[in-house]
C-alpha positions as CSV (number, residue, x, y, z in Angstrom):
1,M,-100.1,-36.0,-34.5
2,K,-96.5,-35.9,-33.0
3,L,-94.3,-36.4,-36.1
4,S,-94.6,-36.1,-39.8
5,I,-91.8,-37.9,-41.8
6,I,-91.3,-36.4,-45.3
7,I,-89.3,-38.3,-48.0
8,V,-88.8,-36.8,-51.3
9,N,-88.2,-39.4,-54.1
10,Y,-86.8,-39.2,-57.6
11,N,-86.1,-42.5,-59.3
12,T,-84.9,-44.4,-56.2
13,K,-87.5,-46.9,-55.8
14,D,-85.4,-49.6,-54.1
15,L,-83.8,-47.2,-51.7
16,L,-87.2,-45.7,-50.9
17,K,-88.7,-49.0,-50.1
18,N,-85.8,-49.8,-47.6
19,C,-86.2,-46.4,-46.1
20,I,-90.0,-46.7,-45.6
21,D,-89.6,-50.3,-44.3
22,S,-87.0,-49.2,-41.7
23,I,-89.4,-46.6,-40.4
24,T,-92.3,-48.9,-39.9
25,A,-90.1,-51.6,-38.4
26,S,-88.7,-49.2,-35.9
27,S,-92.3,-48.7,-34.6
28,P,-92.2,-45.2,-33.1
29,K,-94.0,-44.9,-29.7
30,F,-96.2,-41.9,-30.8
31,A,-98.6,-41.0,-33.5
32,Y,-96.8,-40.3,-36.8
33,E,-97.4,-40.1,-40.4
34,I,-95.2,-40.7,-43.6
35,I,-95.5,-38.3,-46.5
36,V,-93.8,-39.3,-49.8
37,I,-93.5,-36.7,-52.5
38,D,-92.5,-38.2,-55.8
39,N,-90.8,-35.8,-58.3
40,A,-92.1,-37.3,-61.5
41,S,-90.0,-40.5,-61.3
42,F,-90.0,-42.9,-64.2
43,D,-88.4,-46.0,-62.7
44,G,-91.5,-47.6,-61.2
45,S,-91.5,-45.7,-58.0
46,R,-95.3,-45.0,-58.3
47,E,-96.0,-48.6,-58.0
48,V,-93.7,-49.0,-55.0
49,I,-95.3,-45.9,-53.3
50,N,-98.8,-47.1,-54.0
51,S,-98.0,-50.5,-52.3
52,Y,-98.0,-48.7,-49.0
53,P,-101.7,-47.9,-48.2
54,D,-101.1,-46.2,-45.0
55,I,-98.8,-43.4,-46.2
56,K,-99.6,-40.0,-47.7
57,K,-98.7,-39.8,-51.4
58,I,-98.1,-36.8,-53.6
59,F,-97.1,-37.3,-57.3
60,N,-95.6,-34.2,-58.9
61,R,-96.1,-33.8,-62.6
62,D,-92.6,-32.5,-63.0
63,N,-89.3,-32.7,-61.1
64,A,-90.0,-29.7,-58.8
65,G,-86.6,-29.9,-57.1
66,F,-85.7,-31.0,-53.6
67,A,-86.6,-27.9,-51.6
68,C,-90.0,-27.4,-53.4
69,A,-91.0,-31.0,-53.1
70,N,-90.1,-30.9,-49.2
71,N,-92.3,-27.7,-48.9
72,I,-95.2,-29.5,-50.5
73,G,-94.9,-32.2,-47.8
74,I,-94.3,-29.6,-45.0
75,E,-97.5,-27.7,-45.9
76,T,-99.5,-30.9,-45.6
77,A,-97.8,-32.1,-42.4
78,G,-99.8,-32.3,-39.3
79,G,-97.1,-33.1,-36.8
80,E,-95.6,-31.1,-34.0
81,Y,-92.2,-32.0,-35.5
82,V,-91.2,-32.7,-39.1
83,L,-88.5,-35.2,-40.1
84,L,-86.9,-34.4,-43.5
85,L,-85.4,-37.7,-44.6
86,N,-83.6,-38.7,-47.7
87,S,-84.6,-41.9,-49.6
88,D,-81.1,-43.2,-49.2
89,T,-81.3,-43.5,-45.5
90,V,-82.2,-46.4,-43.2
91,V,-83.6,-45.6,-39.7
92,L,-82.4,-47.9,-36.9
93,P,-84.7,-49.0,-34.2
94,G,-85.5,-46.5,-31.5
95,V,-83.7,-43.6,-33.2
96,I,-86.8,-41.6,-34.1
97,D,-88.1,-41.9,-30.4
98,K,-84.7,-40.7,-29.1
99,M,-84.7,-37.7,-31.5
100,V,-88.3,-36.6,-30.6
101,E,-87.6,-37.1,-26.9
102,Y,-84.5,-34.9,-27.1
103,M,-86.7,-32.2,-28.7
104,D,-89.4,-32.5,-26.1
105,K,-86.8,-32.0,-23.4
106,N,-84.9,-29.1,-25.0
107,S,-87.4,-26.4,-26.1
108,D,-84.6,-24.1,-27.4
109,A,-83.6,-26.7,-30.1
110,G,-85.2,-25.9,-33.4
111,I,-83.4,-28.4,-35.6
112,L,-81.8,-31.7,-34.6
113,G,-79.6,-34.0,-36.7
114,P,-78.4,-37.6,-35.9
115,K,-75.0,-39.2,-36.5
116,L,-74.9,-40.5,-40.1
117,I,-73.1,-43.8,-40.4
118,G,-72.4,-46.4,-43.1
119,K,-74.3,-49.6,-43.5
120,N,-71.8,-51.4,-41.2
121,G,-72.0,-48.7,-38.5
122,E,-68.8,-47.0,-39.4
123,T,-68.1,-43.2,-39.6
124,I,-68.3,-42.3,-43.2
125,Q,-69.0,-38.5,-43.2
126,M,-69.4,-35.3,-41.2
127,S,-73.0,-35.1,-40.1
128,W,-72.9,-31.4,-39.6
129,A,-71.3,-28.5,-41.3
130,F,-70.1,-24.9,-41.2
131,Q,-71.9,-22.0,-42.7
132,P,-70.0,-21.7,-45.9
133,T,-67.3,-19.1,-46.8
134,I,-64.5,-19.7,-49.2
135,I,-62.1,-20.7,-46.3
136,R,-64.7,-22.6,-44.5
137,E,-65.6,-24.7,-47.6
138,A,-61.8,-25.5,-48.0
139,I,-61.7,-26.7,-44.4
140,Q,-64.8,-28.7,-44.8
141,R,-63.4,-30.4,-47.9
142,I,-60.5,-31.7,-45.8
143,F,-63.1,-33.7,-43.8
144,S,-64.8,-35.1,-47.0
145,S,-65.8,-38.7,-47.2
146,Y,-63.1,-39.3,-49.7
147,N,-60.4,-38.1,-47.5
148,M,-61.8,-39.9,-44.5
149,E,-61.7,-43.2,-46.5
150,K,-58.1,-42.4,-47.8
151,Y,-56.6,-41.1,-44.6
152,S,-57.3,-42.7,-41.2
153,F,-56.1,-39.7,-39.2
154,I,-58.8,-37.5,-40.7
155,K,-61.4,-40.1,-40.0
156,S,-60.1,-40.1,-36.4
157,I,-60.5,-36.3,-36.2
158,V,-64.1,-36.6,-37.5
159,E,-64.9,-39.2,-35.0
160,L,-63.5,-37.1,-32.2
161,L,-65.6,-34.1,-33.3
162,Q,-68.7,-36.2,-33.4
163,K,-68.5,-37.8,-30.0
164,K,-70.6,-35.4,-28.1
165,T,-73.9,-33.6,-28.5
166,R,-73.2,-30.0,-29.5
167,K,-74.6,-27.0,-31.1
168,V,-73.5,-26.6,-34.7
169,E,-74.2,-24.3,-37.6
170,V,-75.6,-26.7,-40.1
171,I,-77.3,-30.1,-39.9
172,L,-77.1,-32.1,-43.1
173,G,-80.5,-32.5,-44.9
174,A,-80.2,-36.3,-45.2
175,S,-81.9,-36.5,-41.9
176,M,-83.1,-33.3,-40.2
177,L,-85.7,-33.1,-37.4
178,V,-87.4,-29.7,-37.3
179,R,-89.7,-28.3,-34.9
180,K,-92.8,-27.1,-36.8
181,K,-92.8,-23.8,-35.0
182,V,-89.5,-23.1,-36.8
183,F,-91.3,-23.1,-40.1
184,E,-93.9,-20.9,-38.7
185,N,-91.2,-18.4,-37.6
186,I,-88.9,-18.2,-40.7
187,G,-90.9,-19.8,-43.5
188,L,-90.3,-22.8,-45.7
189,L,-87.2,-24.0,-47.6
190,D,-86.0,-21.5,-50.2
191,E,-87.1,-23.0,-53.5
192,K,-84.5,-21.2,-55.5
193,F,-82.2,-24.0,-54.3
194,F,-83.2,-26.8,-56.7
195,L,-80.8,-29.3,-55.2
196,Y,-78.2,-28.8,-52.4
197,L,-77.6,-26.0,-49.8
198,E,-81.3,-25.6,-49.0
199,E,-80.6,-27.0,-45.5
200,T,-77.6,-24.7,-45.1
201,D,-79.8,-21.7,-46.0
202,F,-82.6,-22.9,-43.7
203,C,-80.2,-23.6,-40.7
204,Q,-78.7,-20.1,-41.1
205,R,-82.1,-18.4,-41.1
206,A,-83.1,-20.5,-38.0
207,R,-80.0,-19.5,-36.2
208,K,-80.5,-15.8,-36.9
209,Y,-84.0,-16.2,-35.4
210,G,-82.6,-17.6,-32.2
211,W,-83.2,-21.3,-32.6
212,N,-80.4,-23.8,-31.6
213,I,-79.2,-26.3,-34.3
214,V,-78.1,-29.4,-32.5
215,F,-76.0,-32.5,-33.5
216,Y,-77.1,-35.5,-31.5
217,P,-74.9,-38.5,-31.9
218,E,-76.9,-40.7,-29.6
219,A,-79.2,-41.2,-32.5
220,K,-77.8,-42.9,-35.6
221,V,-79.1,-43.1,-39.1
222,I,-77.6,-45.2,-41.9
223,H,-76.9,-43.0,-45.0
224,L,-76.1,-44.8,-48.2
225,L,-74.0,-41.8,-49.2
226,G,-74.7,-40.3,-52.7
227,Q,-76.8,-43.1,-53.9
228,S,-79.9,-40.9,-54.4
229,V,-78.0,-38.8,-57.0
230,S,-75.6,-41.4,-58.3
231,K,-77.4,-41.8,-61.5
232,M,-77.4,-38.1,-62.3
233,K,-73.8,-37.2,-61.3
234,N,-73.1,-34.5,-63.9
235,E,-76.5,-32.9,-63.4
236,S,-76.1,-32.9,-59.7
237,Q,-72.7,-31.2,-59.9
238,I,-74.2,-28.5,-62.1
239,E,-77.0,-27.9,-59.6
240,Y,-74.5,-27.8,-56.7
241,R,-72.7,-24.9,-58.5
242,K,-76.0,-23.1,-59.1
243,S,-76.9,-23.5,-55.5
244,Q,-73.4,-22.5,-54.3
245,V,-73.5,-19.2,-56.4
246,Y,-77.0,-18.3,-55.2
247,Y,-76.0,-19.0,-51.6
248,Y,-73.0,-16.6,-51.9
249,Q,-75.2,-14.0,-53.5
250,K,-77.9,-14.4,-50.8
251,H,-75.8,-14.5,-47.7
252,L,-72.2,-13.5,-48.3
253,S,-70.2,-10.3,-49.0
254,K,-69.2,-9.1,-52.5
255,I,-65.6,-10.1,-51.7
256,Q,-66.6,-13.6,-51.0
257,Q,-68.7,-13.7,-54.2
258,M,-65.6,-12.4,-56.1
259,L,-63.5,-15.1,-54.5
260,L,-66.0,-17.8,-55.5
261,S,-66.1,-16.5,-59.1
262,F,-62.3,-16.5,-59.2
263,Y,-62.2,-20.1,-57.8
264,L,-64.7,-21.3,-60.3
265,S,-63.0,-19.7,-63.2
266,I,-59.8,-21.6,-62.1
267,K,-61.5,-24.8,-61.5
268,G,-63.4,-24.9,-64.8
269,N,-65.0,-28.2,-65.5
270,K,-62.6,-30.1,-63.1
């Protein structure tokens, strides 16, 4: 088995169907499997998932969180590579082949990320990120999707930054191809991240071990940005803050933790 594609689903049945259909339509050249882990959806997702007889299906009794659900899939995956894919993505023809071929040719690459684009092929977001600190998060926020849409010069900067294949610090978890050996080296995703920043933590651990994290714009994946969490906006914001605080406690200095606490106290519920 060359590749295991893992998709975590939570109440996104229509998005999930589009995602699965895009994979099967792209017809990768090598042996692959699709593993869907459903986090106790109640929107009819089970029926959609069961309509695909050839995929592996795991139905959790409770919402175990994004990292935990991915780990369940990773532990059952038989592929040399593991593609962690959000349900709100659409894979374009030939993209999976390109990504796997790059990994085959570059043995020092542990994690590979494509360019995430809008449904019309436009640049809508940064596809990679910095390891967080207070200052770096502020810089990263300048290049947010909101600012890109509002200010054309910011979009132009992002497009310039994303023209070439390059080593980066973090690949976004919407589409992240991981060499199975990386999991063997550093372990699975940290399940204390219920939602958000689990890929940031994972990439940092991989880099510390010596693996390269690579942004590969030759491969493009459509990302229907934010739709997978659009129905739980308030809850997702709360989970982001929890993950942010935990990340700072795990990786950053006491000074950085104090700065974050100060920032959050000023921000409040804004």
